[in-house]
C-alpha positions as CSV (number, residue, x, y, z in Angstrom):
1,M,4.2,-1.7,-2.9
2,N,5.0,1.5,-4.9
3,L,2.4,3.6,-6.6
4,K,3.3,2.3,-10.1
5,A,2.6,-1.3,-9.0
6,K,-0.7,-0.2,-7.4
7,Y,-1.8,1.5,-10.6
8,I,-1.0,-1.5,-12.7
9,I,-2.5,-4.1,-10.4
10,S,-5.7,-2.1,-10.0
11,F,-6.1,-1.7,-13.7
12,L,-5.4,-5.4,-14.4
13,I,-7.9,-6.5,-11.7
14,I,-10.6,-4.3,-13.2
15,Y,-9.7,-5.5,-16.7
16,L,-9.6,-9.2,-15.8
17,I,-12.9,-9.1,-14.0
18,A,-14.6,-7.2,-16.8
19,S,-13.1,-9.3,-19.6
20,I,-13.7,-12.7,-18.0
21,S,-17.2,-11.8,-16.9
22,L,-18.0,-10.5,-20.4
23,T,-16.5,-13.6,-22.0
24,I,-18.4,-16.0,-19.8
25,Y,-21.7,-14.1,-20.2
26,L,-21.4,-13.9,-24.0
27,T,-20.4,-17.5,-24.5
28,D,-23.0,-18.8,-22.1
29,R,-25.7,-16.6,-23.7
30,N,-24.6,-17.8,-27.2
31,Q,-24.6,-21.4,-25.9
32,K,-28.1,-21.1,-24.6
33,M,-29.2,-19.6,-27.9
34,L,-27.7,-22.4,-29.9
35,I,-29.3,-25.0,-27.6
36,K,-32.6,-23.3,-27.9
37,S,-32.3,-23.1,-31.7
38,S,-31.4,-26.8,-31.8
39,N,-34.3,-27.7,-29.5
40,E,-36.7,-25.8,-31.7
41,N,-35.5,-27.7,-34.8
42,F,-36.0,-31.0,-33.0
43,E,-39.3,-29.9,-31.7
44,N,-40.4,-29.3,-35.3
45,L,-39.0,-32.8,-36.2
46,L,-41.0,-34.4,-33.3
47,V,-44.2,-32.7,-34.5
48,V,-43.6,-34.0,-38.1
49,I,-42.9,-37.5,-36.7
50,G,-45.9,-37.3,-34.4
51,R,-48.2,-36.3,-37.2
52,T,-46.9,-39.1,-39.3
53,I,-47.4,-41.8,-36.8
54,A,-50.4,-40.4,-34.9
55,S,-52.9,-42.5,-36.8
56,P,-50.9,-45.8,-36.8
57,L,-50.2,-45.4,-33.0
58,V,-54.0,-45.9,-32.5
59,S,-53.9,-49.5,-33.7
60,F,-50.3,-50.5,-34.1
61,K,-50.5,-53.3,-31.6
62,Q,-53.4,-54.8,-33.3
63,V,-52.4,-54.2,-36.9
64,K,-49.0,-55.4,-38.0
65,K,-48.7,-53.0,-40.9
66,D,-49.1,-50.0,-38.6
67,E,-46.3,-51.3,-36.5
68,I,-44.2,-51.7,-39.6
69,F,-45.1,-48.2,-40.7
70,I,-44.0,-46.6,-37.4
71,S,-40.8,-48.6,-37.4
72,E,-40.0,-47.6,-40.9
73,T,-40.6,-44.0,-40.2
74,R,-38.2,-44.1,-37.3
75,R,-35.6,-46.1,-39.4
76,E,-35.8,-43.6,-42.3
77,I,-35.0,-40.7,-40.2
78,L,-32.1,-42.4,-38.5
79,E,-30.9,-43.6,-41.9
80,S,-31.1,-40.1,-43.4
81,K,-29.0,-38.8,-40.5
82,K,-26.4,-41.4,-41.3
83,N,-26.4,-41.3,-45.1
84,E,-27.3,-37.7,-45.8
85,N,-25.7,-36.0,-42.8
86,K,-29.0,-34.7,-41.6
87,F,-29.8,-34.1,-38.0
88,E,-26.1,-34.4,-37.0
89,D,-26.9,-33.9,-33.3
90,L,-29.6,-36.6,-33.2
91,I,-28.6,-39.7,-31.3
92,E,-31.8,-41.7,-31.0
93,I,-35.6,-41.6,-31.7
94,I,-37.8,-43.4,-29.1
95,I,-41.5,-44.1,-29.4
96,F,-43.8,-44.9,-26.5
97,D,-47.4,-45.9,-26.5
98,K,-50.1,-44.0,-24.8
99,N,-49.3,-45.7,-21.5
100,G,-45.7,-44.6,-21.7
101,I,-44.4,-48.1,-22.5
102,L,-41.3,-48.4,-24.7
103,S,-42.4,-49.5,-28.2
104,F,-39.5,-48.6,-30.6
105,P,-37.0,-50.0,-30.0
106,E,-38.8,-52.7,-28.1
107,I,-36.1,-53.2,-25.4
108,A,-34.0,-50.6,-23.6
109,S,-30.8,-52.5,-24.3
110,E,-31.2,-51.6,-28.0
111,L,-30.9,-47.9,-27.2
112,K,-27.7,-46.3,-28.5
113,V,-27.3,-44.2,-25.4
114,Y,-27.8,-44.3,-21.7
115,I,-31.0,-42.7,-20.4
116,P,-31.3,-41.8,-16.7
117,S,-33.8,-43.4,-14.5
118,E,-35.5,-40.0,-13.9
119,V,-36.8,-40.4,-17.5
120,L,-36.9,-44.1,-18.2
121,E,-38.0,-46.5,-15.4
122,G,-37.5,-50.0,-16.8
123,F,-39.4,-50.0,-20.1
124,S,-41.7,-47.0,-19.3
125,L,-41.6,-43.3,-19.1
126,S,-41.3,-42.3,-15.5
127,K,-44.4,-41.0,-13.7
128,E,-42.6,-37.8,-13.0
129,V,-42.1,-37.2,-16.7
130,R,-45.7,-38.1,-17.7
131,S,-46.9,-35.7,-15.0
132,K,-45.2,-32.8,-16.9
133,F,-47.7,-33.1,-19.7
134,I,-50.7,-31.1,-18.6
135,D,-53.3,-29.2,-20.5
136,N,-51.8,-28.0,-23.8
137,N,-48.2,-28.6,-22.8
138,N,-47.1,-31.4,-25.2
139,F,-43.3,-30.9,-24.9
140,Y,-40.8,-31.8,-22.1
141,N,-37.0,-31.2,-22.1
142,Y,-34.5,-32.9,-19.8
143,Y,-30.8,-32.3,-19.7
144,Y,-28.1,-34.6,-18.4
145,K,-24.5,-35.6,-18.6
146,N,-23.0,-39.1,-19.1
147,N,-19.2,-39.6,-19.1
148,R,-18.5,-36.0,-19.7
149,H,-21.0,-36.0,-22.7
150,N,-23.9,-33.6,-22.7
151,F,-27.3,-34.8,-23.8
152,G,-30.9,-33.5,-24.0
153,I,-34.1,-35.6,-24.2
154,L,-37.0,-33.8,-25.9
155,I,-40.3,-35.6,-25.6
156,Y,-43.5,-34.9,-27.6
157,R,-46.9,-36.1,-26.5
158,V,-48.6,-37.1,-29.8
159,P,-52.2,-35.8,-30.1
160,F,-54.8,-37.6,-32.2
161,V,-58.2,-36.1,-33.1
162,W,-61.0,-38.5,-34.0
163,G,-64.8,-38.8,-33.5
164,G,-64.6,-39.1,-29.8
165,G,-62.5,-35.9,-29.6
166,L,-58.8,-35.3,-28.7
167,S,-56.7,-38.1,-27.3
168,Y,-53.0,-38.8,-26.9
169,Q,-51.9,-42.1,-28.4
170,G,-48.3,-42.0,-27.5
171,Y,-45.0,-40.2,-27.1
172,V,-42.1,-39.5,-29.4
173,A,-38.7,-38.6,-27.9
174,T,-35.4,-37.6,-29.4
175,I,-32.1,-37.9,-27.6
176,V,-29.8,-35.0,-28.8
177,S,-26.1,-34.5,-28.2
178,Y,-25.0,-31.0,-27.2
179,D,-21.3,-31.9,-27.4
180,R,-20.9,-30.1,-30.8
181,I,-22.4,-26.9,-29.4
182,Y,-20.4,-27.1,-26.2
183,K,-17.2,-27.8,-28.2
184,E,-17.9,-24.8,-30.4
185,Q,-18.5,-22.6,-27.4
186,N,-15.4,-23.9,-25.7
187,F,-13.5,-23.0,-28.8
188,I,-15.1,-19.5,-28.8
189,R,-14.4,-19.1,-25.1
190,N,-10.7,-20.2,-25.4
191,S,-10.3,-17.9,-28.4
192,A,-11.8,-15.1,-26.4
193,I,-9.4,-15.9,-23.5
194,L,-6.5,-15.9,-25.8
195,I,-7.6,-12.5,-27.3
196,N,-8.0,-11.2,-23.7
197,V,-4.5,-12.4,-22.9
198,L,-3.1,-10.6,-25.9
199,F,-5.1,-7.5,-25.0
200,L,-3.8,-7.9,-21.4
201,I,-0.2,-7.9,-22.6
202,V,-0.9,-4.7,-24.6
203,A,-2.7,-3.3,-21.6
204,I,0.2,-4.0,-19.3
205,L,2.6,-2.2,-21.7
206,F,0.1,0.7,-22.0
207,I,-0.5,1.1,-18.3
208,W,3.2,0.7,-17.5
209,L,4.0,3.6,-19.9
210,L,1.1,5.6,-18.5
211,T,2.1,5.0,-14.9
212,L,5.7,5.8,-15.8
213,I,4.6,9.2,-17.1
214,L,2.3,9.8,-14.1
215,T,4.7,8.6,-11.4
216,R,7.9,10.2,-12.8
217,R,6.9,13.6,-11.4
218,I,5.8,11.9,-8.1
219,Y,9.2,10.3,-7.8
220,K,10.8,13.6,-8.3
221,L,8.9,14.9,-5.4
222,I,9.7,11.9,-3.3
223,N,13.5,12.3,-4.0
224,A,13.2,16.0,-3.2
225,V,11.4,15.3,0.1
226,Q,14.0,12.5,1.0
227,G,16.7,15.0,0.2
228,L,15.0,17.6,2.4
229,S,15.1,15.1,5.3
230,K,18.9,14.9,4.8
231,G,19.2,18.7,4.8
232,E,19.4,19.0,1.1
233,F,17.2,21.8,-0.4
234,I,16.4,20.5,-3.9
235,K,13.7,22.3,-5.9
236,V,11.6,20.5,-8.5
237,T,10.7,21.8,-11.9
238,P,6.9,22.1,-12.1
239,Q,5.4,20.1,-15.0
240,G,2.2,18.8,-16.3
241,K,-0.5,21.5,-16.1
242,D,-2.4,19.5,-13.6
243,E,-2.7,19.0,-9.8
244,L,0.8,17.5,-9.6
245,E,2.2,20.8,-11.1
246,V,0.3,22.7,-8.4
247,L,1.8,20.4,-5.8
248,M,5.3,20.9,-7.2
249,I,4.8,24.7,-7.1
250,E,3.6,24.5,-3.5
251,Y,6.5,22.3,-2.5
252,N,9.0,24.8,-3.9
253,K,7.2,27.5,-1.9
254,M,7.4,25.3,1.2
255,L,11.1,24.7,0.5
256,D,11.8,28.4,0.5
257,S,9.9,28.9,3.8
258,I,11.9,26.0,5.4
259,K,15.2,27.5,4.2
260,E,14.2,30.9,5.6
261,R,13.2,29.3,8.9
262,N,16.3,27.1,9.0
263,L,18.5,30.2,8.5
264,L,16.5,32.1,11.0
265,S,16.9,29.3,13.6
266,S,20.6,30.0,13.7
267,Y,19.8,33.5,15.0
268,V,17.2,32.4,17.5
269,S,17.7,30.4,20.7
270,E,16.3,26.9,21.2
271,T,14.2,28.2,24.1
272,T,12.5,30.7,21.9
273,I,11.9,28.1,19.2
274,E,10.4,25.7,21.7
275,M,8.2,28.4,23.1
276,V,6.9,29.4,19.7
277,K,6.3,25.7,18.8
278,K,4.4,25.1,22.0
279,T,2.3,28.2,21.4
280,A,1.7,27.6,17.7
281,S,0.5,24.0,18.3
282,N,-2.4,25.4,20.4
283,L,-3.4,28.1,17.8
284,N,-5.4,27.9,14.7
285,K,-5.2,31.1,12.5
286,L,-5.6,33.4,15.5
287,S,-5.1,37.1,15.4
288,T,-1.9,38.8,16.5
289,D,-3.5,40.1,19.7
290,I,-4.7,36.6,20.7
291,I,-1.3,35.1,20.0
292,E,0.3,37.7,22.2
293,E,-2.1,36.8,25.0
294,K,-1.2,33.1,24.6
295,V,2.5,33.7,25.2
296,K,2.2,34.2,28.9
297,P,5.2,35.0,31.0
298,S,6.1,32.0,33.3
299,Y,8.7,31.0,36.0
300,Q,11.1,28.3,35.1
301,E,14.3,27.0,36.7
302,F,17.4,27.3,34.7
303,T,21.2,27.1,35.1
304,I,22.6,30.3,33.4
305,V,26.2,30.3,32.1
306,F,28.0,33.4,30.9
307,T,31.4,33.2,29.1
308,D,33.4,36.3,28.4
309,I,36.7,36.9,26.6
310,R,39.3,38.6,28.8
311,G,41.2,41.5,27.3
312,F,39.4,41.3,24.0
313,T,38.9,45.1,23.8
314,S,42.7,45.7,23.7
315,Y,43.1,42.8,21.3
316,S,40.5,44.3,18.9
317,E,42.2,47.7,19.0
318,S,45.5,46.2,18.0
319,H,44.2,44.1,15.1
320,N,42.4,44.8,11.9
321,P,38.6,44.1,11.7
322,D,39.0,40.9,9.6
323,E,41.3,39.4,12.2
324,V,39.1,40.4,15.0
325,M,35.9,38.9,13.6
326,D,37.8,35.8,12.4
327,I,39.2,35.0,15.9
328,L,35.9,35.9,17.6
329,N,33.9,33.6,15.4
330,K,36.4,30.8,15.9
331,I,36.2,31.2,19.7
332,F,32.4,31.2,19.5
333,D,32.3,28.2,17.2
334,Y,34.6,26.3,19.6
335,Q,32.4,27.1,22.6
336,V,29.1,26.4,20.8
337,S,30.1,22.9,19.7
338,I,30.8,21.9,23.3
339,I,27.7,23.7,24.7
340,K,25.6,21.8,22.2
341,K,27.3,18.6,23.2
342,Y,26.0,19.0,26.7
343,K,22.5,20.1,25.5
344,G,22.9,23.8,26.3
345,D,20.9,26.5,24.5
346,I,22.7,29.6,23.2
347,D,20.4,32.4,24.3
348,K,22.3,35.3,22.8
349,F,25.7,36.6,21.9
350,I,26.6,39.9,23.7
351,G,29.7,41.4,22.2
352,D,32.4,39.0,23.1
353,S,30.2,37.2,25.6
354,I,27.8,34.2,25.3
355,M,24.7,33.7,27.5
356,V,23.8,30.0,27.7
357,I,20.8,28.3,29.3
358,F,20.8,24.8,30.6
359,K,17.4,23.3,31.6
360,G,16.0,19.9,32.5
361,D,17.5,17.0,34.4
362,N,21.2,17.4,35.6
363,K,21.3,20.9,34.2
364,E,23.9,22.0,36.8
365,L,26.2,19.1,36.2
366,R,25.9,19.5,32.4
367,A,26.7,23.2,32.7
368,L,29.8,22.5,34.8
369,K,31.0,19.8,32.4
370,A,30.6,22.0,29.4
371,S,32.4,24.9,31.1
372,Y,35.2,22.7,32.3
373,E,35.7,21.1,28.8
374,I,35.8,24.6,27.2
375,L,38.6,25.7,29.4
376,K,40.5,22.4,29.6
377,D,41.2,22.1,25.9
378,Y,41.0,25.8,25.1
379,P,43.2,26.3,21.9
380,F,43.5,30.1,21.8
381,K,46.5,30.8,23.9
382,E,46.7,34.6,23.6
383,I,43.0,35.1,24.3
384,K,41.6,33.6,27.5
385,I,38.0,33.5,28.8
386,G,36.2,33.5,32.2
387,I,33.0,31.7,33.0
388,G,30.2,32.5,35.6
389,I,27.4,30.1,36.5
390,S,24.2,30.5,38.6
391,T,21.1,28.5,39.1
392,G,17.5,29.5,40.0
393,K,14.1,30.7,38.8
394,V,13.8,33.1,35.9
395,I,10.9,34.7,34.1
396,I,10.4,33.7,30.5
397,G,8.3,36.1,28.4
398,N,8.0,38.5,25.5
399,I,9.7,41.9,25.6
400,G,9.7,44.6,22.9
401,G,7.3,46.7,20.9
402,S,4.5,45.8,18.6
403,E,6.8,45.7,15.6
404,R,9.7,43.7,17.1
405,K,9.6,41.2,20.0
406,E,12.1,39.0,21.7
407,L,11.6,36.1,24.1
408,A,13.7,37.2,27.1
409,T,15.0,35.4,30.2
410,I,14.8,37.8,33.1
411,G,15.7,37.4,36.8
412,D,18.2,37.8,39.5
413,I,20.2,34.7,38.6
414,V,20.8,36.0,35.1
415,N,22.4,39.1,36.6
416,T,24.2,37.0,39.1
417,A,25.7,34.7,36.5
418,S,26.8,37.8,34.5
419,R,28.4,39.3,37.6
420,L,30.2,36.0,38.5
421,C,31.6,35.9,34.9
422,G,32.8,39.5,35.4
423,I,34.9,38.5,38.5
424,A,36.2,35.3,37.0
425,N,39.9,35.4,36.1
426,K,41.3,34.0,32.9
427,S,40.5,30.2,32.6
428,E,38.5,30.3,35.8
429,I,34.9,29.1,36.5
430,V,33.0,30.9,39.3
431,V,29.7,29.3,40.4
432,S,27.0,30.3,42.8
433,E,26.5,28.4,46.0
434,E,23.1,27.0,44.9
435,T,24.7,25.5,41.8
436,Y,27.7,24.0,43.6
437,L,25.6,22.4,46.4
438,K,23.5,20.6,43.8
439,V,26.5,18.8,42.3
440,K,29.4,19.2,44.7
441,V,32.0,18.2,42.1
442,A,35.7,18.1,43.1
443,G,38.2,20.8,42.2
444,F,36.3,23.8,43.5
445,T,37.5,26.0,46.3
446,G,35.2,27.9,48.6
447,P,33.0,29.2,49.8
448,E,34.5,32.6,49.1
449,Y,32.4,35.6,49.9
450,V,32.4,38.3,47.2
451,S,30.5,41.6,46.7
452,L,28.4,41.8,43.6
453,K,26.8,44.8,42.1
454,G,23.1,45.0,43.1
455,K,23.6,42.7,46.2
456,A,23.5,44.3,49.7
457,N,25.6,41.6,51.2
458,P,28.5,39.5,50.0
459,V,27.5,36.2,48.4
460,P,29.3,32.8,48.7
461,V,30.8,31.5,45.5
462,Y,33.0,28.6,44.5
463,K,36.0,28.8,42.1
464,M,38.0,26.5,39.9
465,S,41.0,27.4,37.8
466,V,41.6,25.1,34.7
């Protein structure tokens, strides 16, 4: 997932969570406020009804006219709902006597709506409901659903004050429909969701444009880094006056440093680079003196190869400098490509000679294969080369002064390889006995004992003409 997609998804998740939560909270809050307001209105209605029928409730079972009065009061309210569009959410008015027995209507089957058994048990208010009326608490609310319709039952315990004090002669209940309120709230919620969707579309466009602006410079950096991995040194133009601009500036500085190091690496041997890398990985902003102490001289076993052009001095004297340098570079380029093929390390160029280091597994065999291939297909007919090879331990360490240092390979086998190269004829490979005995490849003659400068006794060598 790219950075642009992450920006967009993160923003949308936050937006959706916030908008949906806010919508639900506001609509639920508004719904509760409307229900509360509706209940308050019906509570007031119940109080009015209660006061109207409080006195008749005392004797309505003994006096027929009281019974008729209560029934008429109930009927008038229901008729006004029907004819005058009052109390639009009112479904039913129910009156119970002081014992909680259903009185108006007289039988439950005449009720216009289902009432759960938690409220009405047979023809009486349930004991649980009547137990809710304690002390001065004369109201009780109960909410329920029936066939996806939402109802509320509001019950008022009717007080009656007479000579004997305060008594409660019955109960008045209203059954109220909340469907209208729920419908309105659903409409509000759906409208809010639609508005959120519209805002969401606008937000998607906005965040897409914003991320496009933000990530455009990032993608420039990504392309530059990908190009760098392919060897392309592409600078980026700093933009933005922010942290990304700083990053772009630092990237360009890093690119310049890499270019310098890349150019420098063509002048430095792989052995030197590896030694520096190994040393640098163990250092952390140390002083020059400490770094010098860290690069300790050490013994390592290498196979050293020297190649040298035969008769190049006379050739250079008879040709102009451009021709001399051109042919020399071509010969070097030809040899270097083969040496690299067999994982050899160019230690240094010495005039018309090359010093090569082979290390690791099969170093002797790789050195011989490289030397043989150089001579086998050698394309420069008028200028031939000779090759000397020796194997053994050398000392690796820094040499030079405080201002200029060089990682040097020092040891007898370096001198030996150079001396063997010196005695090699044109298109001939001369190897030390130690090198030959480790590989014993066919095509060499020997041992032949030769005198070398610096050696008290003749040394055995093996030769191959290609």
